N, C-alpha and C positions, 0 to 999 in steps of 0.2 A: 658603388659606391652607393653609402649608406642615406635611405631618403629621413629625414629626422619630418614631425608631424609635430606640432603646436594640440595637448591636450587645455578642452577648459576642466578641470574637475568641479569646478565649483559648479556648475550647472549639469555634468556628464554628459556633455556634448560631442563628446570628441572622440566618435566609433567610426566615424571619415575621415579621408578618405576609403581606408581599405577596408576588402567588401567585406556584409555579414556572412557570416556562421554561425555556426550551431552552437556557437560556441559564445560571439558577440552577436547582443540582439541587435540590430535595425533602431536606426533614428524611429522608427514609425515605431516597435514593439517600445523602446526605451523611449518613451511618449515624456513632459514635466510633469510632475509626482501634481504640480497645482491642479493639475484642469483633471487629472486623467486618475489621480487617485479612487474615487470614488465616484459615483451614478449615486439618481434619488432610491436606489433598492440598498447598493453595496455600502453607504449613511450609516442608513441601517441597521447595518451585519461588521464592519471591523470601523464604525467610525468618516470622519473628513482632516485627521489631521494622521506624519507618522508617527507620534507616540499612541493615540487610538488601534492604528492595526498592530506595531509593535503587542501593543497590551492583548490585541484580539490574539494574534497566533501564541500569545506567551501562555493563554488562556489555554485552547485546544488544544497542546502535551501537559498543562498540569493536568487538565481535569481525564483528559485522551479521549474528550466525545470530536470524533471526526463529523458530523455532525453538519455544521457551516461549511466544511470545507468541499460541496459541494461541483458541477461542473457548470450551475451556475456562475458560484466565483468568478469564473477565467472568460478567458475568452475562447470562438470558434477554432483557433489553429493558434492556444499558446505554448508556449515548448515549457518542455519541463523537464533540465537537468543534471546531471547526480555521476561519481565516480563508478556507479555499475550501468545506467546506461540512459537512455534518453527515450521519449513520450509526444505527442505533438496530439494534441488538440484536447478540445473542454470532457469531456467524458474520460480519454486517459490521463489529461492528468490530474484526478480528481479519485478519479481507478486505482491513483498510484497509492496515494496516500493511503482512502482509505484498503485496501488490501495488505497493507503494514499495517494498520488495525484489529486487519479480521485476523491476523497468525500470530498480535503478538496484543492482544487486548491491554493489558499493563503496563508498557510501553511510555512512559512519561518524558517530558521533557524540562527545561528552563534556562530565561534568555538569559544571559550574563552581557551585555554591554550592544550599542547597537546603533546604525547616524545612518544618515541619509545625504548625495545627493538632487543636484534637480531634477531630473528622474532615479532612481534609485534607492530602494533602502536597503540595507546592511542585519544583519541581524547573528550574532555571535551567539552563539547557545550551548548547551553538549546535553542528550539524555541525560536523566541519573545518575547520580553517581553508584553506580551497586560492585557490592563482590572488590572495594579496589580497582575499578574501572571506572575509568574517563575518559565516553566518545563525544569532542568537540563537533561544534559542526558551524560553517558556515552559509547561513544564504541570502541570497541578494533578490528582487525581486523587484519585477518591474510593470509597469500599466499601460493600460490604452481604454479610453470610456468608461473607467469607471470599476474594469474585471483587471486578475490577473493576467498575465500578457509574455514573463518570460522567466522562472527561475529556475536563477542554476545553483548546484546544494554543493558545498566541501567538504568532503568529511575521509578520510584513509576507509579504506576498503577494510584493512586486514584486523582492525579496532571495533572496528562495528561486526563483524563475523564474531567476532571473541567475546563482543561484549552481549551480540546479542544470544549464545550459548551457555555465556560463564549466566546469564541472568534469566533468559526463560526456557532455555534447553534447547542440543539439535533438532528435536520432534520438529516444532512448530517455522525452527530454518531453513530444512530441506524443505517442508511442506512449499512456503512461499517461495524462493526458489522454485520451484519444481512448479509454480502457480504463474510467477515470471516467465518462464519461458517458455509455457505455452500460449504464454500472451502472447512472445514475439514467432513461436510460429504461428500465429490468429495477425498478422501488420498487425496489433496495437500499439507495439513498442521496439525499442533495438535496444541488444542490452550489447556493454563493453566487455571484451572478452571473455566470453562468453566463454569458452572450455575451462578457463582457468577457475570462474564463478561455479563451473558444473562440480572442476575434482577439489576443489575445496567444502564442495555442501553436501556432493553422498559419496565423495574418497576416504576425505581429513579425519570427518564425524561417521567411525565404521563402531556401529551393534556389536555389544559382542554378546545379548544375549539372545535364548533363542526366542522367536514368535509364536504368539498366542493360534488361535484356536479363532474359526471364523464362527461368527453365529449364526443362525437363522433367522433369519429377519423373513417381517407381515410389513409391507404396506399398506394401508388404503389409505386410495385417497376418498376423496368427502367436498366437498363443495368451498373452495378454496384453498383448500387446505390437504395435506396426508400426514396420515397418520401411520410413527414408525416403530410396528414392537421388535424386541426381541431376545430367541433366550442367552442365558448369562452365560459366561467362557471359565471356566475357574481360575482363576489366576489374575483377572482382568483387574488394571484402580478406578479405569471409567474407558469410554466409548467416544470417536470420530466419526463422528456423520460428514459424507462427502457425496455431494449430486453433482452429477454432466447435466448438458440438453442431452449426451449422445449413447450409446454403448460405449465408446471405444477409454480409453485414458484421455486427456486425465481427467481426474476427482475433486474439482477444488472443496476443501471442506462451508460446508454451513454452518455445523455447530462440533466444539472442537470438544474434550473431555466432561463428556454426559456422564454424569456417573453415577441414575439410576441406567433402566432398560428399555427403555423409546422417548420419542421423538416427539414434534408435531409438528411442519415448516407450513407453515402457513405464508410464508416468501414467496407460492407460486402463484400460474395467475391457469382461468379453469381453461380445457381442450388441447393444452402442453402435453408431449407425455415426457417426464422428469426419471432418471436411472441415476440409484444410489444402491450408494455401498457403505456396510459401517464394520468400521475397524477399530479389532481391542488393544488398549495400555494400557500396556505392565505400571510408570507408572507414567503422570503429565507432562513429562518434558523429553520424555527419554526416547530419540528411537531409537527401533525397532525394525529390524526385516520382516516385510510381510508375501504374503502365503497368497499365490490369486485366490481375490473375493470377491465369493458369486454379487450381481448383479442383480437389482428391482429394479419396478418398472413399474410407477403408478400413476396413470391422468385426471388432477380432481376436476369436475362437472360441476352442477349448477342439478341436483333431481327435484321435481317437482312432482309431488305427491298430490 
């Protein structure tokens, strides 16, 4: 016998009596917008109405500036869910967004339409059409205490991968997912269909050019900085600087497409040892096989003269 449940779409409060799961926010996560859309601080970030929130969201994608999408705008148990995976917690929620712009700094989007009920804001948007590819996305946001408590994004994974490859190159795509695989291994998120994603980003996107040589790197620590310099590699179009907290893979990007032969890392703490590799790129957006790269370590520290 089929159970029939009445759902009041005008308030968005029809989640019970079905038990909540990661795909459906609980009543606590999808609290009334009238009381939970903003607090004293976030009112200065995205305003006090659904229309102002959508305008703020649109501005993030128009400018490509993710600085407003930090952990301070999420609840401590916020859930971020999309077809590639899910993450829980304010830090992980912010990191998901920042990671995308880290590897695709030129990525842009635009809101096409939006709506809301009593507990959720729905945004129909798309990545800016490029090379004839349209990648639509539908986002659903819920709030608690003036913070984002739940976000679910709907898009076609294959369309997204095709869009990123065609418009931004295979190199950033592979490094982006390798970083996400590392985050999953560290317990920071759960990827859906990880084997399929690995096959897509490392099997389908196959390089044909021979790898370039490895530059000779010199790392000079200073007070709150590490100065890196390296020898030029014949045939290199640019260089990618990567850094890790351990001498083992993975080495996430800290600066892609450096066109010179030096870089200063000022996002470091004194007394901490950092491990660096520098990879030569034949072209700024083409994935190339890499020979094992030498690792260079440095520990920034305050020098008293």
